[in-house]
C-alpha positions in Angstrom: 20.9 6.2 3.4 20.6 9.9 3.9 20.5 11.6 0.5 22.4 14.8 -0.1 20.9 18.1 0.9 19.9 20.8 -1.5 23.0 22.8 -0.6 25.5 20.0 -1.5 27.5 19.7 -4.7 25.3 20.5 -7.7 26.7 17.6 -9.8 25.8 15.2 -7.1 22.3 16.6 -6.8 21.9 16.3 -10.6 22.6 12.6 -10.3 19.5 12.3 -8.2 17.3 13.5 -11.0 16.3 11.8 -14.3 18.6 11.6 -17.3 17.6 10.0 -20.6 20.3 8.8 -23.0 18.1 7.0 -25.6 14.5 7.0 -26.9 12.2 4.9 -24.8 12.3 2.0 -24.7 16.0 1.7 -25.6 17.4 -1.2 -27.6 18.4 -3.3 -24.6 15.1 -2.7 -22.8 13.3 -3.7 -26.0 15.1 -7.1 -26.1 13.7 -7.8 -22.6 10.2 -6.6 -23.5 10.2 -8.9 -26.6 11.3 -11.9 -24.4 8.7 -11.0 -21.8 6.0 -10.9 -24.5 6.9 -14.5 -25.4 7.4 -16.1 -22.0 5.6 -14.1 -19.2 2.0 -14.3 -18.2 -0.1 -11.6 -20.0 -2.2 -11.2 -16.8 0.3 -8.8 -15.4 -0.6 -5.1 -15.7 2.0 -2.8 -17.2 1.3 0.8 -17.6 4.4 1.7 -19.8 7.5 -0.1 -21.1 9.9 0.5 -18.2 12.5 -2.2 -17.6 14.4 -1.9 -14.3 18.0 -2.9 -14.2 19.4 -1.4 -10.9 18.5 1.3 -8.5 19.6 3.5 -5.5 17.4 5.6 -3.3 14.7 7.1 -5.4 16.6 6.5 -8.7 16.3 3.5 -11.0 18.1 2.7 -14.2 17.1 0.7 -17.2 19.5 -1.5 -19.2 20.3 1.3 -21.6 21.6 3.6 -18.9 18.5 5.8 -18.7 18.0 7.2 -15.2 14.5 7.6 -13.8 13.0 9.2 -10.7 10.8 6.6 -9.0 7.6 7.8 -7.3 6.3 4.3 -7.1 8.8 2.6 -4.9 7.9 -0.8 -6.3 4.2 -0.1 -5.5 4.9 1.3 -2.0 7.3 -1.6 -1.3 10.8 0.0 -1.2 10.2 2.0 1.9 13.8 2.7 2.5 14.5 3.3 -1.2 16.1 1.0 -3.7 19.0 -1.0 -2.3 19.5 1.0 0.9 23.1 0.0 1.9 22.1 -0.9 5.4 19.3 -3.2 4.2 21.6 -4.7 1.6 24.2 -5.4 4.3 21.6 -7.0 6.6 20.4 -9.2 3.7 24.0 -10.2 2.8 24.9 -11.0 6.4 21.9 -13.2 6.9 22.2 -14.9 3.5 25.8 -15.8 4.4 24.6 -17.5 7.6 21.2 -19.0 6.9 18.8 -18.6 4.0 16.0 -21.0 4.9 15.0 -23.5 7.5 11.1 -23.2 7.5 9.8 -21.5 10.5 6.7 -23.7 10.3 8.7 -26.7 11.6 11.8 -25.2 13.3 13.0 -22.1 15.1 15.4 -19.3 14.2 16.3 -16.1 15.8 15.5 -13.6 13.0 11.9 -14.6 12.9 11.4 -14.6 16.6 13.1 -11.2 17.0 10.9 -9.7 14.3 7.8 -11.1 15.9 8.9 -9.5 19.2 9.5 -6.2 17.5 6.1 -6.2 15.7 4.4 -7.0 19.0 6.2 -3.9 20.5 5.1 -1.5 17.7 1.6 -2.9 17.0 -1.3 -0.8 18.3 -2.7 -1.9 21.7 -1.3 -3.1 25.0 -0.1 -6.5 25.8 1.6 -9.2 23.8 0.8 -9.9 20.1 1.5 -12.9 18.1 2.5 -12.9 14.4 1.9 -15.3 11.5 4.5 -14.9 8.7 3.8 -15.4 5.1 5.1 -14.1 1.8 2.7 -11.4 0.6 -0.2 -9.1 1.3 -2.7 -11.6 -0.1 -1.4 -14.3 2.1 -1.6 -12.1 5.2 -5.2 -11.5 4.3 -5.9 -15.2 3.8 -4.5 -15.8 7.3 -6.8 -13.1 8.8 -9.8 -14.5 7.1 -9.1 -18.0 8.5 -8.2 -16.6 11.9 -11.4 -14.6 12.2 -13.6 -17.6 11.3 -11.6 -19.8 13.7 -11.7 -17.4 16.7 -15.5 -16.5 16.4 -16.8 -19.8 15.1 -18.8 -17.7 12.5 -18.7 -17.8 8.7 -19.8 -14.4 7.3 -17.3 -11.7 6.3 -17.9 -8.0 5.5 -15.7 -6.0 3.2 -16.0 -2.7 1.4 -16.7 -1.6 -2.1 -13.5 -0.3 -3.7 -11.4 -2.5 -1.5 -8.3 -4.4 -2.8 -7.1 -7.2 -0.6 -5.3 -9.5 -3.1 -5.9 -12.0 -5.8 -5.7 -15.4 -4.1 -9.2 -16.9 -3.8 -10.0 -15.8 -0.2 -8.5 -12.4 -0.6 -10.1 -12.0 -4.0 -13.5 -12.8 -2.5 -13.0 -9.8 -0.2 -11.7 -7.6 -3.1 -14.2 -5.2 -4.8 -11.9 -2.9 -6.7 -12.2 -3.8 -10.4 -14.6 -6.3 -12.0 -11.9 -7.7 -14.2 -10.1 -9.0 -11.1 -13.0 -11.2 -10.2 -14.2 -12.0 -13.8 -14.2 -15.8 -14.7 -13.1 -17.0 -11.2 -16.5 -17.9 -9.7 -17.4 -19.5 -7.4 -15.4 -17.4 -5.0 -15.3 -18.0 -1.2 -19.0 -17.7 -0.2 -20.6 -15.7 2.6 -18.8 -12.4 1.9 -20.9 -9.2 1.8 -19.6 -5.8 0.5 -20.8 -2.5 1.9 -20.2 1.2 0.9 -16.9 2.8 1.9 -17.2 6.4 3.2 -16.1 8.3 0.1 -16.2 11.7 1.8 -15.1 13.7 -1.3 -18.0 12.3 -3.3 -20.6 12.4 -0.5 -23.7 14.4 -1.0 -23.5 15.2 2.7 -20.3 17.1 2.1 -18.5 16.5 5.4 -16.7 13.5 6.9 -19.0 13.0 9.9 -22.2 12.9 7.9 -20.7 10.5 5.4 -19.3 8.3 8.1 -22.6 8.1 9.9 -24.4 7.3 6.7 -22.2 4.3 6.0 -22.4 3.1 9.6 -26.2 3.4 9.6 -26.3 1.3 6.4 -24.4 -1.6 8.2 -26.4 -1.3 11.4 -29.8 -0.4 10.2 -30.0 -2.0 6.8 -27.5 -4.8 6.5 -27.9 -6.2 10.0 -31.7 -5.9 10.1 -32.6 -7.0 6.5 -29.8 -9.2 5.1 -27.3 -10.5 7.7 -27.6 -11.2 11.4 -24.5 -9.7 13.2 -24.2 -12.9 15.3 -23.1 -14.7 12.1 -20.4 -12.2 11.1 -16.8 -13.4 11.8 -15.0 -10.2 10.7 -15.1 -6.9 9.0 -12.0 -6.1 7.0 -11.1 -2.5 6.0 -8.2 -0.5 4.5 -7.8 2.6 6.7 -6.8 4.2 3.4 -8.0 2.4 0.3 -5.1 1.8 -2.0 -6.1 0.5 -5.4 -9.5 2.1 -4.8 -8.1 5.6 -5.2 -6.1 6.5 -2.0 -9.3 7.3 -0.1 -8.9 8.0 3.6 -11.6 6.7 5.9 -12.8 9.4 8.3 -11.6 8.9 11.9 -15.2 8.9 13.1 -16.0 6.1 10.8 -13.2 3.9 12.0 -14.1 4.6 15.6 -17.8 3.9 15.0 -16.9 0.7 13.1 -14.7 -0.4 16.1 -17.5 0.2 18.5 -19.9 -1.7 16.3 -17.6 -4.7 16.0 -17.0 -4.8 19.7 -20.7 -4.7 20.5 -21.4 -7.6 18.2 -18.3 -9.7 18.9 -16.9 -9.2 15.3 -13.2 -9.2 14.5 -12.0 -5.8 13.3 -9.3 -6.5 10.6 -7.2 -3.6 9.4 -5.6 -4.3 6.0 -2.4 -2.2 6.3 -0.6 -4.0 3.4 -0.2 -0.7 1.5 -0.7 1.9 4.2 1.5 0.3 6.9 5.3 0.2 7.5 5.6 4.0 7.8 3.9 4.9 4.5 1.6 7.6 6.2 4.3 8.9 8.5 3.2 6.6 11.3 4.1 2.9 11.6 0.4 2.1 11.0 -2.3 4.3 9.3 -4.9 3.2 11.8 -3.0 4.8 14.7 -4.4 8.3 13.8 -7.9 7.1 14.8 -6.9 5.6 18.1 -8.6 2.4 17.0 -6.9 -0.9 18.1 -7.8 -3.6 15.6 -8.1 -7.3 16.5 -6.0 -8.3 13.5 -3.6 -6.3 11.3 -2.4 -7.4 7.8 1.0 -6.2 6.7 3.4 -6.7 3.7 4.8 -4.5 1.0 7.1 -1.9 2.7 7.8 -3.9 5.8 10.9 -5.6 4.3 12.0 -3.0 1.8 11.6 -5.3 -1.2 12.0 -8.7 0.2 8.9 -10.9 0.2 7.2 -10.9 3.6 3.6 -10.8 4.9 2.8 -10.4 8.5 -0.6 -11.1 10.2 -0.5 -9.5 13.7 -3.1 -10.2 16.4 -3.3 -10.0 20.1 -2.2 -13.1 21.8 -5.7 -14.0 22.9 -7.0 -13.8 19.3 -4.2 -15.8 17.7 -4.6 -18.8 19.9 -5.2 -21.5 17.3 -3.8 -25.0 17.4 -0.6 -26.3 15.7 -1.3 -27.2 12.1 -4.3 -25.0 11.5 -2.3 -22.6 9.3 1.4 -22.7 8.1 3.8 -21.5 5.4 7.0 -23.1 4.2 8.7 -19.9 3.1 6.8 -17.3 5.2 9.2 -15.3 7.4 12.3 -16.7 6.0 15.5 -15.5 7.7 16.6 -13.2 5.0 13.3 -11.4 4.7 13.1 -11.1 8.5 16.6 -9.6 8.6 15.6 -7.0 6.0 12.4 -6.2 8.0 14.3 -5.7 11.3 16.6 -3.2 9.6 13.7 -1.5 7.8 11.9 -0.9 11.1 15.1 0.4 12.7 15.6 2.9 9.8 11.9 4.0 10.0 12.2 4.7 13.7 15.5 6.5 13.4 14.8 8.9 10.5 12.4 7.8 7.8 9.1 8.4 9.6 10.0 12.0 10.2 11.2 12.5 6.6 7.9 10.9 5.4 5.9 13.3 7.4 7.9 16.3 6.3 8.0 15.4 2.6 4.3 14.4 2.7 3.3 17.7 4.1 5.4 19.5 1.4 4.0 17.4 -1.4 0.3 17.8 -0.3 0.8 21.6 0.0 2.3 21.9 -3.4 -0.4 19.7 -5.0 -3.2 21.7 -3.4 -1.7 25.0 -4.7 -1.5 23.3 -8.2 -5.1 22.3 -7.8 -6.1 25.9 -7.1 -4.7 27.0 -10.5 -5.5 23.9 -12.6 -9.0 23.2 -13.9 -8.0 19.5 -14.2 -6.9 18.7 -10.7 -9.8 17.7 -8.4 -9.5 16.2 -5.0 -6.0 16.0 -3.5 -5.8 13.6 -0.5 -3.4 11.5 1.5 -1.2 11.2 4.5 2.6 11.0 4.6 3.8 9.8 1.3 0.6 7.9 0.4 -0.9 10.6 -1.8 -3.6 10.6 -4.5 -4.7 13.5 -6.8 -7.8 13.1 -8.9 -7.8 14.3 -12.5 -11.2 15.7 -13.7 -12.6 17.4 -16.8 -14.9 19.6 -14.8 -14.4 20.7 -11.2 -18.0 21.6 -10.6 -19.4 18.2 -11.6 -16.2 16.4 -10.7 -16.4 14.5 -14.0 -13.6 12.0 -13.9 -10.8 12.1 -16.5 -9.3 8.6 -16.6 -8.0 9.0 -20.1 -6.2 12.2 -19.1 -4.8 10.5 -16.1 -3.4 7.7 -18.3 -1.9 10.1 -20.8 -0.2 12.0 -17.9 1.3 8.8 -16.5 2.7 7.9 -19.9 4.0 11.4 -20.6 5.8 11.4 -17.3 7.5 8.1 -18.1 8.7 9.6 -21.4 10.3 12.4 -19.3 12.0 10.0 -16.9 9.5 10.1 -14.1 7.8 6.9 -12.9 4.2 7.3 -11.5 1.1 5.2 -11.6 -2.6 5.6 -11.3 -5.1 4.3 -8.8 -8.8 4.2 -8.6 -10.7 5.3 -11.8 -8.9 8.6 -12.3 -6.3 9.4 -9.7 -2.5 9.8 -9.8 -0.8 8.1 -7.0 2.5 9.2 -5.4 4.3 6.6 -3.2 8.0 7.5 -3.4 10.6 5.9 -1.2 10.4 7.4 2.3 13.9 8.9 2.0 13.1 11.0 -1.0 14.4 14.6 -1.0 12.6 17.9 -1.4 14.6 18.6 -4.6 13.3 15.3 -6.1 9.7 16.0 -5.0 9.8 19.4 -6.5 11.3 18.2 -9.7 8.6 15.5 -9.9 5.7 17.9 -9.2 7.0 20.4 -11.8 6.9 17.6 -14.3 3.4 16.5 -13.3 2.1 20.0 -13.6 3.6 20.3 -17.1 2.3 16.9 -18.0 -1.3 17.8 -17.1 -1.0 21.0 -19.1 0.5 19.2 -22.1 -1.9 16.2 -22.1 -5.1 18.3 -21.5 -4.7 20.2 -24.8 
């Protein structure tokens, strides 16, 4: 769905911006919140009392008719915006023909066509094979099993700050927040975590030095003192850490890590669950480095809100026997139809809009940072953007409490954003968001930082 341009009717443009009719939460939303408190697991993390009722594009409405501008996109899931009419039509058409048949035991065209398309767009030459599941965590579980199967090795390496999911295998690779691992030991054994190249906090001050330092740690410390590389099945990395703070790995680091894994026969696994499906302005974030992973994990934005996880590997890597891994619901026909339409829309127009709007957003945020004493590092690619809030720019003292106040303040103005990492704001709007909407949101964020820092 192409949203109206800035020159179109003013009333129509106004409908693409927030409008609050009640105090928040409104009475109907409060009914749902009260019921949720009684019946839903308290393990879910909710930053503020927003209740979604329906949505279109970058706008979502609560049950009381309040209209919000969504810069979360369902946590980077609704790549084509809420209820894109072409995606909705694809879902309805498929649901009217076949909802489920279990691709683990039978065949159907939607799954096979999607696998063919993913093979076509995945980095690297030659054919790829795809395992379908329902979520990012499941796609990571598949990658973990596949790496161990293919290499015959047991050890895995992941990075500090990483988030790979909450199922037991994925959780064992996760090192984002201690509360996510608390009380769940023993986790899957033989997982080692190493430093991620946090360039913006590096004492070396430049990407190349930081990248080399982290590579040297793996090669010269880990592999000589703690872990023989011949025992390592795979190294899993987010090209851009998501929950860890939207931290972009230097190109030189990814290239050096690829060389290291090839030299030691280790599977290079790219977790693109949050950064993939066009979020950075490319289909995959790893493409910017030129690195071709052995295994790619996908989910979130690939089906515009339908549950789908995809583990993609070259045909010679994914060569395991029937029965070694399966999923009853993974790659169901409706999710596959949504994904095929999503990829079509990404290629036709949304990747370009993502790049343009991302460049505009980063430019404005960096100008805001020049004026504000509270905006530290601004980073990101496409529409996967993080902005750190700090109390002191010289010391880079994090301001997590300020970040949280800004997030809540923005909600109270009709703008939905979230945090990531210890003190960053994250902006992951639908990829068809307009410049008018971006500018409105950034104006609010700027005001919010000023108001909440007093």
